[in-house]
C-alpha positions in Angstrom: -10.2 2.3 -32.1 -10.3 2.6 -28.3 -7.1 1.7 -26.5 -7.3 0.8 -22.9 -4.1 1.5 -20.9 -3.2 -1.3 -18.6 -1.6 0.0 -15.5 1.4 -2.1 -14.6 2.9 -1.7 -11.2 6.4 -2.6 -9.9 5.9 -4.0 -6.4 8.8 -4.4 -4.0 8.4 -7.0 -1.2 11.3 -7.7 1.1 13.9 -6.7 -1.6 12.2 -8.8 -4.3 10.5 -7.0 -7.2 7.3 -8.2 -8.9 5.2 -6.8 -11.8 1.4 -6.8 -11.5 -1.6 -5.0 -12.7 -3.6 -2.5 -10.7 -6.5 -5.0 -10.2 -4.1 -7.7 -8.9 -2.5 -5.3 -6.5 -5.9 -4.1 -5.2 -6.9 -7.7 -4.6 -3.6 -8.4 -2.9 -4.2 -5.4 -0.5 -7.7 -6.6 0.2 -6.4 -10.1 1.1 -3.7 -8.6 3.4 -6.2 -6.5 5.2 -8.4 -9.6 5.9 -5.5 -11.8 7.0 -3.3 -9.6 9.1 -3.8 -9.0 12.8 -6.1 -6.1 13.5 -3.8 -3.2 14.4 -3.0 0.2 13.0 -0.4 -0.3 10.3 0.9 1.0 6.9 0.8 -1.8 4.4 2.3 -0.1 1.3 3.4 3.2 -0.1 3.0 4.0 -3.7 4.5 6.7 -6.0 3.9 6.6 -9.7 4.0 3.0 -10.8 6.2 1.8 -8.0 4.9 0.3 -4.8 6.9 -0.6 -1.7 5.3 -3.1 0.6 5.8 -2.3 4.3 4.5 -3.5 7.7 4.8 -0.4 9.8 2.9 -1.0 13.0 1.8 1.9 15.2 0.7 2.0 18.8 -2.2 4.4 18.4 -4.5 5.6 15.6 -3.1 9.1 16.0 0.5 7.8 15.3 -0.8 6.1 12.2 -2.6 9.2 11.0 0.5 11.3 11.5 2.6 8.8 9.5 0.0 8.7 6.7 0.0 12.5 6.5 3.8 12.6 6.4 3.9 10.1 3.5 1.1 12.0 1.7 3.1 15.3 2.0 6.0 13.5 0.4 3.9 12.6 -2.6 3.1 9.0 -1.7 -0.2 7.2 -1.7 -0.6 5.1 1.4 -2.4 1.7 1.8 -3.1 1.1 5.5 -5.4 -0.5 7.9 -6.8 1.2 11.0 -7.1 -2.1 12.9 -10.7 -1.6 14.0 
């Protein structure tokens, strides 16, 4: 029997915690990218099964890239939008 592992994520938004599947989370990120103002920003950081939603806005693409690299070096996966 083949068992599929369902990836549950714990997502923190403004101090509130929610449980959602990976597919729901990916759809949520897609919706955010379409609806937010086009500017360079970090939307979320993820480590393991925990995600923290953020809205870190940067003045330049270079600043965004530096922040993404910093989070990646700390072991986080970063969801972002370049704003172009």
